[in-house]
C-alpha positions in Angstrom: 0.0 0.0 0.0 1.3 3.4 -1.0 0.0 6.7 0.3 1.0 10.1 -1.2 0.4 13.2 0.8 0.6 16.6 -0.9 1.2 20.0 0.6 1.7 23.5 -0.5 -0.3 25.0 -3.4 -2.9 27.7 -2.9 -3.2 31.0 -4.8 -0.7 33.2 -6.6 -0.7 36.1 -8.9 0.6 35.8 -12.5 4.4 35.9 -12.3 4.4 34.6 -8.8 5.7 31.4 -7.3 4.4 28.4 -5.4 6.0 25.2 -4.1 4.3 21.8 -3.9 5.6 19.0 -1.8 4.7 15.3 -1.6 5.7 12.6 0.8 5.2 8.9 0.0 4.8 6.2 2.5 5.7 2.9 0.9 7.2 -0.3 2.2 10.0 -0.3 -0.4 13.5 1.1 -0.4 13.0 3.4 -3.3 10.4 4.5 -5.8 11.4 4.4 -9.5 9.6 7.5 -10.7 7.9 10.3 -8.8 6.3 13.4 -10.3 3.4 15.7 -10.7 0.4 15.7 -13.0 -2.3 18.3 -13.2 -5.9 18.5 -14.4 -7.9 21.6 -15.3 -11.7 21.6 -15.6 -12.8 19.9 -18.7 -9.4 18.7 -19.6 -7.6 15.3 -19.1 -5.0 14.8 -16.5 -1.6 15.7 -18.0 2.0 15.1 -16.8 3.8 18.2 -15.6 7.2 16.9 -14.4 8.6 13.6 -13.4 11.9 12.4 -12.0 13.4 8.9 -11.8 15.4 7.5 -9.0 18.4 8.1 -11.2 17.5 11.8 -11.5 16.3 11.7 -15.1 13.7 14.4 -15.5 11.0 15.1 -17.9 9.0 18.3 -18.2 5.9 19.3 -20.1 6.8 21.9 -22.8 4.5 24.4 -21.2 6.5 24.5 -17.9 10.0 24.1 -19.1 12.2 26.9 -17.7 9.6 27.8 -15.1 9.1 24.7 -13.0 11.7 22.6 -11.3 11.2 19.2 -9.9 13.4 17.7 -7.1 13.2 14.7 -5.0 14.8 13.0 -2.0 15.0 9.3 -2.7 15.8 8.3 0.9 12.9 10.3 2.3 10.6 9.5 -0.6 9.7 13.1 -1.2 9.2 15.0 -4.4 8.8 18.8 -4.7 7.8 21.1 -7.5 9.0 24.6 -7.5 6.7 26.7 -9.7 8.0 30.1 -10.8 6.6 32.7 -13.2 3.1 31.2 -12.8 0.5 31.9 -15.5 -3.3 31.7 -15.3 -3.2 28.6 -17.4 -1.3 26.8 -14.7 -4.5 26.8 -12.7 -5.3 23.2 -12.0 -5.5 20.5 -9.4 -2.0 19.1 -9.1 -1.6 15.4 -8.3 1.5 13.7 -6.9 2.3 10.5 -8.7 4.5 7.5 -7.9 5.4 4.8 -10.3 7.0 2.2 -8.0 8.8 0.1 -10.5 8.8 2.2 -13.7 6.2 0.0 -15.3 3.1 2.1 -15.0 2.1 0.9 -11.5 0.9 4.3 -10.6 -0.3 5.6 -7.2 -1.9 9.0 -6.8 -2.2 11.7 -4.2 -5.6 13.3 -3.5 -4.7 16.4 -5.4 -4.0 20.0 -4.4 -5.5 23.1 -6.0 -3.3 25.8 -7.5 -5.0 28.9 -8.6 -3.2 31.7 -10.6 -5.2 34.9 -11.0 -4.9 38.6 -10.6 
């Protein structure tokens, strides 16, 4: 059983910054891939940023240069630093863990990020 608990988020003005954090509880030594997805109303859930245990990162084109993902493998945490936020970043953000890198996904409950002036 894996539980993912998210924190952070909230509201920001365009151009502002927010930080999301996620902690996983899992009875394994390490998690292959951790990351963040988001879902806006009426749109499918989409990947934002992911990082493997070997520190390989992948970012959505829309957030490259603005968002930075980081993780602590030993603590099983993953953070997302979001800078230069835009209104279209408004979404519910979900922490994701792929335990073995084979699509065995687990999800957090989601946390709302709102960007507006």
